[in-house]
C-alpha positions as CSV (number, residue, x, y, z in Angstrom):
1,M,80.1,68.3,114.2
2,F,79.8,72.1,114.0
3,N,81.8,74.1,116.5
4,F,79.8,77.3,116.9
5,F,82.1,78.6,119.6
6,K,85.3,78.4,117.6
7,T,86.5,81.9,117.0
8,K,88.4,83.1,113.9
9,P,91.9,84.3,114.8
10,K,92.4,88.1,114.7
11,N,94.3,89.4,111.8
12,Y,95.1,92.7,113.5
13,I,96.7,93.8,116.7
14,D,94.9,95.2,119.8
15,L,97.0,97.9,121.5
16,G,96.8,99.7,124.8
17,A,97.0,103.4,125.0
18,E,100.7,103.7,125.6
19,E,101.6,101.4,122.6
20,F,99.0,103.1,120.4
21,H,100.3,106.5,121.2
22,K,103.9,105.5,120.5
23,G,102.9,103.9,117.1
24,M,101.0,107.1,116.1
25,Q,104.4,108.9,116.1
26,E,105.9,106.7,113.3
27,K,106.4,108.3,110.0
28,D,104.3,105.8,108.1
29,A,101.4,105.9,110.6
30,V,97.9,106.8,109.5
31,I,95.4,107.6,112.3
32,L,91.8,106.6,111.5
33,D,88.8,107.6,113.6
34,V,85.9,105.3,112.6
35,R,83.3,107.1,114.7
36,T,80.5,109.3,113.3
37,A,81.2,112.8,112.1
38,G,79.4,114.2,115.2
39,E,81.6,112.1,117.5
40,F,84.7,113.1,115.5
41,N,83.9,116.8,115.7
42,S,83.5,116.6,119.5
43,G,87.1,115.6,120.0
44,K,89.7,113.6,118.1
45,F,93.4,112.6,118.1
46,K,95.7,115.1,116.4
47,G,96.2,114.2,112.7
48,A,93.3,111.8,112.6
49,R,91.2,111.2,109.5
50,N,87.5,110.4,109.9
51,I,86.0,107.4,108.0
52,D,82.8,106.4,109.6
53,I,82.5,102.6,109.7
54,M,78.7,102.8,109.9
55,H,78.5,104.8,106.6
56,P,77.5,102.6,103.6
57,N,80.5,104.0,101.7
58,F,83.1,102.9,104.3
59,V,84.6,100.0,102.2
60,N,84.9,102.2,99.1
61,Q,86.7,104.9,101.1
62,V,89.1,102.4,102.6
63,K,89.9,100.6,99.4
64,N,91.6,103.7,98.1
65,L,94.1,104.0,101.0
66,P,97.7,102.8,100.4
67,K,98.2,99.3,101.8
68,D,101.9,100.0,102.7
69,K,101.1,102.2,105.7
70,K,100.5,101.3,109.3
71,Y,96.9,102.1,110.3
72,Y,96.1,103.1,113.9
73,I,92.4,102.9,114.2
74,Y,90.2,104.0,117.1
75,C,86.6,104.6,118.1
76,R,84.8,105.3,121.3
77,S,85.3,101.9,123.0
78,G,87.4,99.8,120.7
79,N,84.5,97.7,119.2
80,R,83.9,99.6,115.9
81,S,87.6,100.1,115.4
82,G,88.2,96.3,115.9
83,Q,85.6,95.7,113.2
84,A,87.3,98.2,110.9
85,C,90.6,96.5,111.5
86,E,89.1,93.2,110.6
87,I,87.5,94.6,107.4
88,M,90.7,96.3,106.4
89,A,92.8,93.1,107.1
90,D,90.4,91.1,104.9
91,M,91.0,93.7,102.2
92,G,94.7,93.1,102.3
93,F,96.0,95.7,104.8
94,E,98.8,94.0,106.7
95,S,99.4,96.6,109.5
96,T,96.2,97.5,111.3
97,Y,96.2,98.4,115.0
98,N,93.1,98.7,117.2
99,L,93.0,101.0,120.2
100,A,91.4,98.3,122.4
101,S,90.1,100.7,125.1
102,G,88.9,103.4,122.7
103,I,89.0,107.2,123.1
104,M,87.0,106.8,126.4
105,R,90.2,105.8,128.3
106,W,92.7,107.9,126.3
107,P,95.1,109.6,128.7
108,F,96.8,111.8,126.1
109,E,95.8,114.9,124.2
110,I,92.5,115.2,122.4
111,V,92.0,118.1,120.0
């Protein structure tokens, strides 16, 4: 019988703000903001690169990124960034980290 409630295991890691902030400091860390350009321009994490997950060109932009880096990915609430982590993991990225609470609950500096 079909099990419609069975969930696929996550192939990325959800992090709280403290762990995410600590990971962002690593030398091989890449910080991705997957919100819209308007959201990005209203405030972002220092050093973040904007690749809008809702843009039709998202996958093409991501596929050119080096796979040997650690990707710290965030959005407003953690939903879009979780989707981005999933997409990237399916593309072969092995180190993707989602800010589970999003920028809404970020206690650190926003530029």
